[in-house]
C-alpha positions, -999 to +999 in steps of 0.1 A: -074-117-080-050-095-101-025-106-128+008-087-132+040-093-153+065-111-134+097-125-150+089-138-183+052-148-173+025-134-149+018-138-114-017-139-099-021-119-067-042-140-046-034-128-009-051-142+020-044-109+036-029-072+029-010-061+059-006-025+060+020-004+080+009+028+096+031+059+103+062+042+090+077+073+075+082+099+102+069+130+082+038+112+073+032+105+109+036+142+119+013+153+090-015+129+105-006+146+137+006+114+151+036+103+173+063+083+155+058+047+168+083+028+188+073-004+173+056-013+139+018-004+137-002-023+113-038-029+102-055-051+075-071-043+043-091-071+025-081-087-007-114-076-023-098-040-022-073-051-048-073-038-084-049-038-112-038-015-138-064-001-162-092-005-135-106+027-118-103+039-083-139+042-072-148+069-047-174+057-024-207+077-017-201+071+022-171+093+020-165+130+013-127+128+014-107+100-001-069+101+000-040+087-019-010+068-002+018+054-023+036+024-008+063-002-016+045-036-015+062-068-004+048-101-018+054-131+004+068-161-014+068-187+014+048-194+046+063-172+074+058-178+111+078-163+137+106-154+113+136-137+127+148-104+111+182-119+098+161-147+078+131-126+067+141-116+032+145-152+024+106-155+026+101-126+000+091-133-034+091-099-048+079-062-049+052-041-066+036-007-061+004-003-038-019+026-032-034+025+002-064+043-008-081+057+024-116+074+032-099+100+054-131+115+068-143+081+080-108+073+093-109+107+114-145+099+126-133+065+137-103+078+154-122+104+172-147+079+186-120+051+194-133+028+168-115+007+142-106+021+108-118-010+087-143+007+068-120+036+059-095+013+045-117-015+030-137-003+004-136-021-032-107-006-053-089+007-024-057-013-030-046-006-065-013-024-074+010-026-103+027-023-130+045-054-123+061-078-098+097-074-095+119-104-082+135-095-048+168-107-062+167-081-089+161-049-067+177-035-037+150-018-019+171+003+007+170+037-008+147+038-040+127+069-049+090+067-043+065+093-054+029+102-068+014+125-091-021+135-095-030+152-129+007+158-135+012+175-101+037+158-076+019+153-044+042+126-028+082+122-031+104+104-008+127+075-005+123+042+009+155+049+031+131+071+052+110+042+064+113+038+101+110+001+103+127-017+074+112-047+055+133-076+075+118-058+110+085-055+097+082-092+086+097-104+117+071-085+140+040-092+117+050-129+114+054-129+152+016-120+154+000-139+125+012-163+099+020-149+066+010-169+037+025-173+002+011-144-018+001-120+012+011-085+007+028-062+031+023-026+023+053-008+040+038+028+046+038+061+027+059+092+027+044+125+035+022+147+009-010+125+011-040+142-004-076+141-016-087+125-050-117+135-070-138+125-097-119+126-129-083+126-115-056+107-131-030+092-108+006+080-115+025+063-088+061+050-093+090+036-075+125+035-089+132+000-102+096-010-104+082+014-128+051+036-131+014+027-123-014+048-135-054+047-124-082+070-132-106+081-103-143+078-106-173+085-083-195+057-074-223+078-088-207+081-123-205+041-124-240+035-114-255+059-139 
């Protein structure tokens, strides 16, 4: 569970699932040497991967390359099953920032073997969120700047208008496959510029209208020592 500021109180993030869009920005699809999809492609991250501001991203020993991916995250406010696109936004509570941290070498190996990428996406601390939840009625998400810095260097910079599939279409598609519960999170994909994280890095991720969230990066070995 992660608590984030919301309106004049706090919202407790307790999702039953985290749904994450793959290849939802064309330039990111190309940098991953993938085709731009004709329909939404998504995978799941476990709720146990969530962390909030002030908690470190932990680089697992199992991986030699862990990448950052900054994303606009949609938080569901109502149970959604087979919701049509034109009504989808009525089911949204609000928005925050999520980093879809990825063990890239494990993902590449899984893809090479034709296996699922769950391990690459599911480690503890691989879904940092923050700095707050913004009410959907207070933010127009169609063309927001989204970016990420590592140690002060800009790595990712884009706009939400570059999404291939917009939020209403994503909700329609996902809710046609599985029921979305209140509190579930949809991570809407990342712009180009993903890259590796190393022990000691400081990450700043921002989305216009939501703010900036910061995380330190530590190796698993340094935590256990």
